[in-house]
C-alpha positions in Angstrom: 21.8 266.6 -32.3 21.9 268.4 -29.0 25.6 269.7 -27.7 26.3 271.2 -24.4 28.8 272.3 -23.1 27.0 272.5 -19.8 27.2 269.6 -17.4 24.7 266.9 -17.9 24.5 266.2 -14.6 23.5 269.6 -13.4 21.1 270.5 -15.2 18.1 268.3 -16.6 17.9 268.0 -20.4 14.8 270.2 -21.9 13.9 269.4 -25.6 11.5 266.3 -26.5 14.1 264.4 -28.1 15.5 263.4 -24.4 11.7 263.1 -22.8 12.7 259.6 -22.9 16.4 259.3 -21.1 17.7 258.3 -24.3 20.9 260.1 -23.3 25.1 259.8 -24.2 27.6 262.2 -21.6 31.2 262.1 -23.4 34.5 262.8 -21.5 37.6 262.6 -22.4 37.7 259.1 -20.1 34.0 257.8 -19.8 31.2 257.5 -22.4 27.9 257.1 -20.3 24.8 255.2 -22.0 21.1 255.1 -21.6 19.2 254.5 -24.8 19.1 251.8 -27.5 20.6 248.4 -27.4 20.7 247.5 -31.3 20.6 244.5 -33.5 21.5 241.8 -31.6 25.4 241.3 -32.9 28.9 240.4 -31.6 31.2 243.8 -30.2 35.0 244.5 -29.5 34.9 247.6 -27.7 38.2 249.0 -26.6 37.1 250.4 -23.3 36.1 248.4 -20.2 32.2 248.2 -20.5 29.7 248.2 -17.7 25.8 247.0 -18.8 23.4 248.0 -16.5 19.9 246.4 -17.2 17.0 249.2 -17.2 13.9 247.0 -16.4 14.5 243.1 -17.2 18.0 241.3 -17.0 20.3 241.1 -20.3 21.6 238.0 -21.7 25.0 237.7 -22.3 27.8 235.7 -24.1 31.9 237.0 -22.8 34.4 235.1 -25.3 33.9 231.4 -25.3 31.9 231.4 -21.9 28.5 230.4 -22.1 25.7 233.1 -22.1 24.3 234.1 -19.0 21.2 235.9 -17.1 22.4 239.4 -15.8 21.2 242.5 -14.3 25.2 244.3 -14.4 27.9 242.4 -16.1 31.0 244.4 -16.6 33.5 243.1 -20.2 37.5 244.2 -20.4 38.8 245.7 -22.9 39.4 244.0 -26.1 36.9 241.2 -25.4 34.1 240.0 -28.1 31.1 240.0 -26.7 27.3 239.3 -27.3 24.4 240.9 -25.6 20.6 240.7 -25.9 18.0 242.0 -23.8 13.8 241.9 -23.9 14.1 245.2 -23.4 14.6 248.1 -26.0 17.1 250.5 -24.0 20.5 249.7 -21.8 22.3 251.5 -20.1 25.7 251.2 -20.2 29.5 253.0 -19.5 32.7 253.2 -20.9 35.5 253.1 -19.1 39.3 254.2 -20.9 41.6 251.5 -19.8 45.2 253.8 -19.8 43.0 256.4 -17.6 42.5 253.7 -14.7 44.9 252.3 -12.2 45.1 248.4 -12.8 43.5 247.8 -9.4 40.5 250.2 -9.5 39.8 248.2 -13.1 40.8 244.6 -11.1 38.3 245.7 -8.2 35.7 247.3 -10.5 34.1 243.6 -11.1 33.6 243.0 -7.2 32.1 246.5 -6.5 29.1 246.4 -8.6 28.2 242.8 -7.0 27.9 245.5 -3.4 24.6 246.2 -2.7 24.9 249.6 -2.6 26.8 249.8 -5.5 23.8 248.4 -7.1 21.3 250.3 -6.4 23.8 253.2 -6.7 23.9 252.4 -11.1 20.2 251.3 -11.1 19.2 254.8 -9.2 21.7 256.7 -12.2 20.8 255.3 -15.4 16.4 255.4 -14.0 15.2 257.6 -11.2 18.4 259.8 -11.7 19.3 259.9 -14.4 17.6 263.3 -15.5 17.5 265.0 -12.6 19.6 268.2 -12.1 23.1 267.7 -9.9 25.3 270.4 -9.7 28.7 268.2 -10.2 31.6 269.5 -12.2 31.3 267.5 -16.1 34.9 265.3 -15.1 35.9 261.9 -15.3 35.7 261.7 -11.8 32.6 263.4 -11.9 30.7 260.4 -13.8 32.6 257.7 -11.6 31.4 259.7 -8.3 27.6 259.8 -9.9 27.8 256.2 -10.5 29.7 254.2 -8.2 30.1 256.0 -5.1 33.9 257.1 -5.5 36.3 258.4 -8.3 38.5 255.6 -9.9 42.4 256.3 -9.2 43.7 257.6 -11.9 46.4 255.5 -13.7 50.6 256.5 -13.9 51.5 255.1 -17.0 55.7 255.2 -18.1 56.5 258.1 -19.6 57.3 257.5 -23.0 54.3 255.5 -23.6 51.9 258.0 -22.1 54.0 260.5 -24.7 52.3 258.2 -27.4 49.3 258.3 -25.7 49.4 262.0 -25.4 49.4 262.3 -29.6 46.8 259.8 -30.0 44.3 260.9 -27.4 44.8 264.8 -28.9 44.7 263.3 -32.9 42.5 260.2 -32.9 41.4 261.3 -36.7 44.6 260.7 -37.4 46.5 257.8 -38.7 49.7 256.9 -36.5 52.4 254.3 -37.3 54.2 252.3 -34.6 57.6 253.2 -35.9 57.0 256.9 -36.0 55.7 256.5 -32.3 58.8 254.6 -31.0 61.6 257.4 -32.9 59.6 260.3 -30.8 60.0 258.4 -27.2 63.3 257.2 -28.1 62.6 253.4 -28.2 63.0 251.0 -31.0 60.3 249.6 -32.2 59.8 246.0 -30.9 60.6 247.7 -27.4 58.0 250.3 -28.3 55.6 247.8 -28.9 56.2 245.0 -26.5 55.9 247.8 -23.8 52.6 249.9 -24.7 51.0 246.4 -25.0 52.4 246.2 -21.5 51.2 248.9 -20.5 48.0 249.3 -22.1 46.5 246.1 -22.1 46.3 246.2 -25.5 48.2 246.8 -29.4 49.1 249.7 -30.8 47.1 249.1 -33.7 44.0 247.8 -31.9 44.2 251.3 -29.8 44.5 253.4 -32.4 41.4 251.6 -34.0 39.4 252.0 -31.0 40.1 255.6 -30.5 39.3 257.0 -34.2 35.7 255.0 -33.6 35.2 256.4 -30.3 35.8 260.0 -31.6 32.2 259.0 -33.9 30.4 259.1 -30.7 29.6 262.6 -30.7 28.5 262.9 -34.3 26.4 260.3 -33.8 23.5 262.6 -34.5 24.3 264.4 -37.6 22.2 264.6 -40.6 26.6 264.7 -42.1 26.5 261.5 -45.2 28.0 258.4 -44.2 31.0 259.6 -46.9 30.9 263.2 -45.1 31.2 261.7 -41.6 33.8 258.6 -42.8 36.3 261.9 -43.7 35.8 264.1 -40.4 36.4 260.9 -37.9 39.4 260.1 -40.4 38.8 256.8 -42.8 39.6 256.8 -45.9 36.4 256.0 -47.2 32.8 255.2 -46.6 33.3 251.4 -47.2 36.5 251.4 -44.8 34.2 253.3 -42.2 31.3 250.6 -41.9 33.7 247.8 -42.0 35.6 249.4 -39.0 33.0 250.2 -37.1 30.7 247.4 -37.6 33.8 245.4 -36.4 34.1 247.2 -33.2 30.7 248.3 -31.8 28.4 245.2 -34.1 26.5 248.1 -36.5 26.9 249.3 -39.0 27.2 253.4 -39.4 24.0 254.2 -40.5 22.2 251.8 -38.3 24.1 253.7 -35.3 22.9 256.9 -36.7 19.2 255.8 -37.2 19.4 254.2 -33.6 20.6 258.0 -32.5 17.7 260.7 -33.8 16.5 260.7 -29.8 19.1 260.6 -28.2 21.0 263.7 -26.6 24.6 263.7 -27.3 26.7 266.3 -24.4 30.3 265.9 -25.6 
């Protein structure tokens, strides 16, 4: 695995592992990925996902909607979807929903329908993916690079923001709604209701997604699945494999196998 503190966008990757453009840049609130799509399976990601076809259009089925052929698509957080493509590579961007104001999240589908943003996305994932861009390695810089402007940050209820901060700082730990409710001074029922109202997903689903997301910086690791499961806070490799497959649609060992030539900047 290649990891660096230098911005992915500030210098082109130099190793042979990245010559075909397979790369993933991870910030606290964004993930930008250009790499293998993997086997066709149902995914259920906890982030809003923007898919971009690199060559041929892909087929996407979202929830109960009929499958459709697309070059660009947005899937809301925690919505099961099935994607296939005749191409081996795909581009996608994950956006953590608790970090972007609802208005901008709602406007994203309209935004990517514009010719300007579509051209920018195609250029970003193809011609400009390896180019030397002197921008800061941050979520705002990722937004600027792909969408042409930074998405507006979200302002959360201070009590929910406190719980969110705890989980984001230690995503591999086990958190309980009752404990976080006590931390925020809310009753259990009020906390879980307000959490879903503010974040758009249940407390349990949010914690499960953050733990699964914590795997991404390690996808190039040579560790055993058991060690990787413990590193990311799962009790054993069986629970690890089941949880990761439920979210990403792929077994951890398949994710690691498909990431051998992936350059990771986290």
